[in-house]
C-alpha positions as CSV (number, residue, x, y, z in Angstrom):
1,X,19.4,-11.8,-29.0
2,X,17.7,-13.4,-26.1
3,X,14.2,-12.0,-24.6
4,X,15.1,-9.9,-22.0
5,X,11.3,-8.7,-21.4
6,X,9.5,-9.3,-18.1
7,X,6.7,-10.8,-18.0
8,X,4.3,-9.6,-15.3
9,X,1.4,-11.8,-14.9
10,X,-1.8,-9.7,-13.5
11,X,-3.6,-11.0,-10.1
12,X,-6.6,-12.7,-10.2
13,X,-9.0,-10.4,-8.9
14,X,-12.0,-11.4,-6.9
15,X,-14.8,-12.7,-8.7
16,X,-17.4,-10.0,-7.0
17,X,-17.8,-7.6,-4.2
18,X,-20.5,-8.5,-1.3
19,X,-23.2,-6.1,-1.3
20,X,-25.2,-7.5,2.0
21,X,-24.4,-7.3,5.2
22,X,-24.3,-10.8,5.6
23,X,-21.9,-11.4,2.6
24,X,-19.7,-8.3,3.8
25,X,-19.0,-9.9,7.4
26,X,-18.2,-13.5,5.7
27,X,-15.5,-11.7,3.2
28,X,-14.1,-9.7,5.9
29,X,-13.9,-13.3,7.9
30,X,-12.1,-14.5,5.0
31,X,-9.6,-12.2,5.0
32,X,-9.0,-12.1,8.6
33,X,-8.4,-16.0,8.5
34,X,-5.8,-15.6,5.7
35,X,-3.8,-12.6,7.6
36,X,-3.9,-14.8,11.0
37,X,-2.5,-18.1,9.0
38,X,0.2,-15.8,6.9
39,X,0.8,-13.7,10.3
40,X,1.4,-17.0,12.3
41,X,2.0,-19.6,10.5
42,X,3.4,-18.5,7.3
43,X,2.5,-19.0,3.5
44,X,3.4,-22.8,3.6
45,X,0.1,-23.5,5.7
46,X,-1.9,-21.2,4.0
47,X,-4.5,-23.4,1.9
48,X,-8.1,-23.4,1.3
49,X,-9.1,-25.7,4.1
50,X,-6.9,-23.7,6.4
51,X,-8.7,-20.7,5.8
52,X,-12.4,-22.1,5.4
53,X,-11.8,-24.1,9.0
54,X,-10.6,-20.5,10.7
55,X,-13.3,-18.8,9.4
56,X,-16.0,-21.0,10.3
57,X,-17.3,-21.6,6.9
58,X,-17.3,-23.6,4.0
59,X,-14.6,-23.8,1.0
60,X,-17.1,-23.3,-1.5
61,X,-17.7,-20.0,0.2
62,X,-14.5,-19.1,-0.9
63,X,-14.2,-20.0,-4.2
64,X,-17.7,-17.7,-4.5
65,X,-15.6,-14.5,-4.1
66,X,-12.2,-15.5,-4.7
67,X,-10.7,-18.1,-7.5
68,X,-7.0,-18.1,-6.1
69,X,-5.5,-18.0,-2.9
70,X,-3.8,-15.1,-4.6
71,X,-6.8,-13.1,-5.0
72,X,-7.6,-13.3,-1.4
73,X,-3.9,-12.2,-0.5
74,X,-4.2,-9.3,-3.0
75,X,-7.3,-8.3,-1.0
76,X,-5.6,-8.7,2.5
77,X,-2.8,-6.4,1.0
78,X,-5.5,-3.9,-0.2
79,X,-7.1,-3.9,3.2
80,X,-3.6,-3.5,5.1
81,X,-3.2,-0.5,3.0
82,X,-6.3,1.2,3.7
83,X,-5.9,0.9,7.2
84,X,-2.4,2.3,7.5
85,X,-3.7,5.2,5.0
86,X,-6.0,6.0,7.6
87,X,-3.5,5.4,10.5
88,X,-1.2,8.3,8.6
89,X,-4.1,10.5,8.0
90,X,-4.7,10.4,11.9
91,X,-1.0,11.0,12.7
92,X,-0.5,14.1,10.7
93,X,-3.5,15.7,12.2
94,X,-2.0,14.5,15.8
95,X,1.5,16.3,14.8
96,X,1.8,19.3,17.4
97,X,0.7,22.7,16.1
98,X,4.4,23.7,15.7
99,X,5.4,20.8,13.6
100,X,7.1,21.9,10.3
101,X,6.1,20.3,6.8
102,X,9.4,17.9,7.0
103,X,7.8,16.5,10.0
104,X,4.7,15.6,8.3
105,X,6.6,14.5,5.2
106,X,8.7,12.4,7.4
107,X,5.6,11.0,8.8
108,X,4.4,9.6,5.4
109,X,7.6,8.3,4.3
110,X,7.6,6.0,7.9
111,X,4.1,4.8,7.2
112,X,5.0,4.2,3.7
113,X,8.1,1.6,5.4
114,X,5.7,0.3,7.6
115,X,3.3,-0.9,5.2
116,X,6.2,-2.2,3.1
117,X,7.6,-3.8,6.1
118,X,4.0,-5.5,6.5
119,X,3.4,-7.0,3.3
120,X,7.4,-8.2,3.0
121,X,6.7,-9.7,6.2
122,X,3.3,-11.9,5.3
123,X,4.3,-12.7,1.7
124,X,7.7,-11.6,0.5
125,X,6.8,-13.4,-3.0
126,X,3.7,-12.5,-3.6
127,X,4.5,-8.6,-2.6
128,X,7.7,-9.0,-5.4
129,X,4.6,-9.9,-7.7
130,X,1.8,-7.5,-6.1
131,X,4.5,-4.5,-6.1
132,X,5.6,-5.2,-10.0
133,X,1.7,-5.2,-11.2
134,X,0.6,-2.1,-8.6
135,X,3.3,-0.5,-10.4
136,X,1.6,-0.5,-14.0
137,X,-1.6,0.2,-12.4
138,X,0.0,3.5,-10.6
139,X,1.0,4.6,-14.4
140,X,-2.8,4.5,-15.7
141,X,-3.7,8.2,-14.9
142,X,-7.6,7.3,-14.7
143,X,-7.0,5.6,-11.2
144,X,-4.0,8.2,-9.9
145,X,-5.8,10.3,-8.1
146,X,-8.1,7.5,-5.9
147,X,-5.0,5.8,-4.5
148,X,-4.5,5.8,-0.6
149,X,-1.3,7.6,-1.2
150,X,-2.9,10.4,-3.4
151,X,-5.3,10.8,-0.1
152,X,-2.7,11.0,2.2
153,X,-0.8,13.6,0.1
154,X,-4.0,15.6,0.2
155,X,-3.7,15.7,3.7
156,X,-0.1,16.6,3.7
157,X,-1.3,19.9,1.6
158,X,-4.0,20.6,3.8
159,X,-2.3,20.4,7.0
160,X,1.1,22.6,5.7
161,X,-0.6,24.6,3.6
162,X,1.6,27.7,4.9
163,X,4.8,26.2,3.7
164,X,4.0,24.8,0.8
165,X,4.9,27.6,-1.6
166,X,5.6,26.3,-5.1
167,X,3.2,28.0,-7.5
168,X,1.6,25.2,-9.1
169,X,0.6,22.8,-6.1
170,X,-1.5,20.4,-8.8
171,X,2.3,19.5,-10.7
172,X,3.5,19.1,-7.4
173,X,0.9,17.1,-6.1
174,X,1.1,15.3,-9.0
175,X,5.0,14.4,-8.9
176,X,5.3,13.9,-5.3
177,X,2.5,10.8,-5.6
178,X,4.0,9.4,-8.6
179,X,7.4,9.1,-7.0
180,X,6.6,8.4,-3.4
181,X,4.9,5.4,-4.9
182,X,7.6,4.7,-7.3
183,X,10.9,5.2,-5.2
184,X,9.4,3.2,-2.3
185,X,8.6,-0.2,-4.7
186,X,11.8,0.3,-6.0
187,X,13.6,0.3,-2.9
188,X,11.8,-2.5,-1.4
189,X,12.0,-4.6,-4.6
190,X,15.8,-3.8,-5.6
191,X,17.6,-2.3,-2.1
192,X,15.3,-3.3,0.8
193,X,18.1,-3.0,3.1
194,X,17.7,0.9,2.9
195,X,14.4,0.5,3.7
196,X,15.7,1.0,7.6
197,X,18.2,3.2,7.2
198,X,17.8,6.7,8.6
199,X,19.6,8.5,5.7
200,X,16.9,6.8,3.1
201,X,14.3,9.2,5.4
202,X,16.4,11.9,5.2
203,X,17.1,12.1,2.1
204,X,13.5,11.4,0.3
205,X,12.4,14.0,2.8
206,X,14.6,16.7,1.5
207,X,13.7,16.0,-1.8
208,X,10.1,16.3,-1.6
209,X,10.3,19.4,1.0
210,X,12.5,21.0,-2.2
211,X,9.6,19.8,-4.5
212,X,6.8,21.6,-2.4
213,X,8.6,24.8,-1.3
214,X,10.5,26.0,-4.9
215,X,8.5,28.1,-6.8
């Protein structure tokens, strides 16, 4: 029998986290340089020397924090996710006073698609690895409530508390969190053409609204 199992290589992580202001500034410069190269020149142009030149640091400074280029790209992906999380919460809070729960859900879905689009545009090959590894992390309940998606859903629950009528809100919150992440990643990996079809947001929106408004 052929072995059809899928092997998922866990991306290398940063060697350490910066603690001093100078170290924080260095890491930020490395991430920004990496992102600029990926966006402006593409993955083929990304080398440790190109990053060091753009950031104005020595090559050794990169290896002090990142054992591989993929470790640095993973950090860039994470920074983009946090940036869009803050933006999503601001967009939820900026919705007009007469906005409905369906509007809030749609806003979250649009931000999720924006995130996937940006990741794929930066490095599609790494995104495929990152998404599959992230899916494994998602199943670890220890970290489930710490993800950006969880905090966005918290904001949705606060903003539209009057419309959320499901009795077991914790269970609904859990299911929305897990299914939102899984559905979006599966769509990006298996049916990327669905991401920009209006019916995708409409169908997911109806599903999540039903989850939050039924007894």
